N, C-alpha and C positions, 0 to 999 in steps of 0.2 A: 226520693228524688230520681227522675227518669236515667237510666244507665244509658251511657254513649260510647263512643269507639276509644275514648280514653279511659273506660274501665276493664279493659281488656289488653293484654299485651299482643303487639304485631308484628310479625317476622314478614319481610319482604323475599323473594325468591326472583330473581332477573336472569336474566342471561338471551343468548342467540336462538333463534331455531335451529332443534336438534341437537341444544347441549346437555339433554337429560334432565331437565326440570320437573317432569312429568314423572321419569321413573324416580328422581329425588324423593320427590314428594312422596309415591308410593311406597318408598322405602321407610321414611321419616314418621308419617304419620302413623300406622300400627304400631310399630315403638314409642311415639309418646302419648297413644291411649294406651299401652299397655303400662305406662309409668304413672296412670291413674290422671290423666292430662284430659281436659274437654277441649276438645280440639274442630275449628273450623275451618274450611279451606275457599279461598276463591280463584279462580282462574279468569285472567282479562282475555281479550280476544277481540278483533275489529266488530266481527258482523254475527258470528257466530257460539250458539253455546257447545260446541264440540270438545272444547279441551274440557270444559266440567264435567259432560255427560259420561268422557273416559273415568275422570274419577270417582265420580257416582258410580260406575262400575266398578272400580276397582276397590273402593272402600265400604261397599256393602256388607251391611253385619259388624264394621268397625265403626262407623259415620254415621251418625244420622243424617239421613237423605237430604232436608231443608238447612243442615250446614254445609252443603255444598254447594258451590253458587255460581255463576259465571256472568260477570262483567262485560257487558257489549259497549267498548269505547267509542265505535263509528269511526277511528280515525287509529294512527298506530296507538298501538296499545299503550306506549311509556306516556303518552298525554295524559291517561287515566292515573298513573302512579305517579309523576313528575310534577307538572303543568297544574293541572286540574285533579284532583285526587277524590271528588268529592261524591263520585258513584259511588268508590270503592268504599269510602268512610259510610254511605249513605248504606252499603249491604253489610258493615260492620255493625250498626245499628241495627237494622233489621234481625242480623242473627240474635242481639244481644235482646231483644225485644221478646222474644222466643225462649232465649236460653241464658238467662242472668247470670248461667253458673259457667259459661263459658271461662277456660285460663286461656287460652291463644287461638288468633287468629293469623294464618299462614296464606298470603297475597302471591301469587303468581302472576308474572309477567313477561313474554318475549320483549326483544330488543337488541339493539347492536351494541355495541363495546362502549359508545358515545349516548347514546339514550337512555337504557337501562337502567337508572337510577331511582330513588324513591325520597319521595317528599315524606321529611321527617317528622309531619303532620300524620302522615299515613303508618310507616315503617319504624318501629323503635330498635329494630334491628335489620341489616340486609344482605343475604350470599347474595354473591353473582357468580355463576355457573358457567363455566367454557368446557370446551369439550378437546382434548388433544387432537381429533381430526380436525379442528380448525386451522392448526398449525403452530408451531414450536415461539413462532415470534410474537404469537398475541400479546403475553405477559410485559415485554419491551417495547409493545405501542404504547404504553400508558393511559389506556382509554379509560374517560371516570369510572365506568364498571368495575374494572379492575383495580383500579387505584383504591379509591373511593367508598368499596363495600368494607362490611364488619369483618366478613368473612369471603375469602375466595375459594370456592369450589372448583379443581380442575378436575373433570369427570373423564370416564372411557380410560380411564389409561391401561385398557386390554387391548386397547387398539394402535398403542402406540408403536410396536414393533410393526406394524403393518401398513403405518402411513409413514414410518422414518422419522420418528420425533424422538429426540432424548429427554425422557422426562426428568433427569438429574440437571440439564439444562432449563429446563421452564421452571422448575424450582428454585433455581438461582435467580431466574430474572425476574421471575412473582415477587421472593422475598425483596430485589433489589430495588423494585419499584412501589413496595407497600410497606406500611408498616405494622399493619395486623395478620393474623393469621392465614394459612394459605393450607387448606385439604386436597389431598390426593385422593378420587374415589372410584371401584368401580362398583355403579350400581346394580348389573345384574348376581353377583354374590355377597355384595354390602360389603364390600373393601371399603373399610375407613368411614361408615355410616357413623358408625359408635362416636368417632370421632366428633362428625357433623354435630350429633346429637349434643354433645357436651359444651359443645360451641354455643349453640340455640341455648340450652338451658342457662349456661353461666350467664351470656350474654343479655338474656332478656325476659329470663322469670327470678334470676338471682342476683342483678346488676344491684 
């Protein structure tokens, strides 16, 4: 029987441009590999392979080059993760054809607070990444990205003093609009990356 996308766990990582999705991936993937997991990575973009090229460079020697791929959606990237995930699903199948031992595929896509939600056919578990630099009020605006994801990641906490953001307020508001967990991270020094890893492993690999 041929392998399909249903034969591998999938994690969606969404969030606005500049929120730190690529930095989060850069921190997560080597740790997942260190834990013995075979990982594939897909970066969604509109017309280029730029994000995938960046990740291939960062993961050189860590992830085989053919397990880092770019999907060019031809439209707002969220269309490829929400309305019609077929291109991403085909890419996962392509990974599995060459790497049937694959344990996990991470699918990254930009998109605003209303759009970057993942079709359940594509992602078994989803993270939504926001930056404190976007403003203290982002959680209480209750966008689907913030409310519906399995794990909300509030990133770039080191910038809070410089942009007038009270992290306690963001935490209170995020917990007020969500039933699921919230993790505050700083990818530069990998603050709380281990906590994100625990949620991902528990949520998708050991669920």
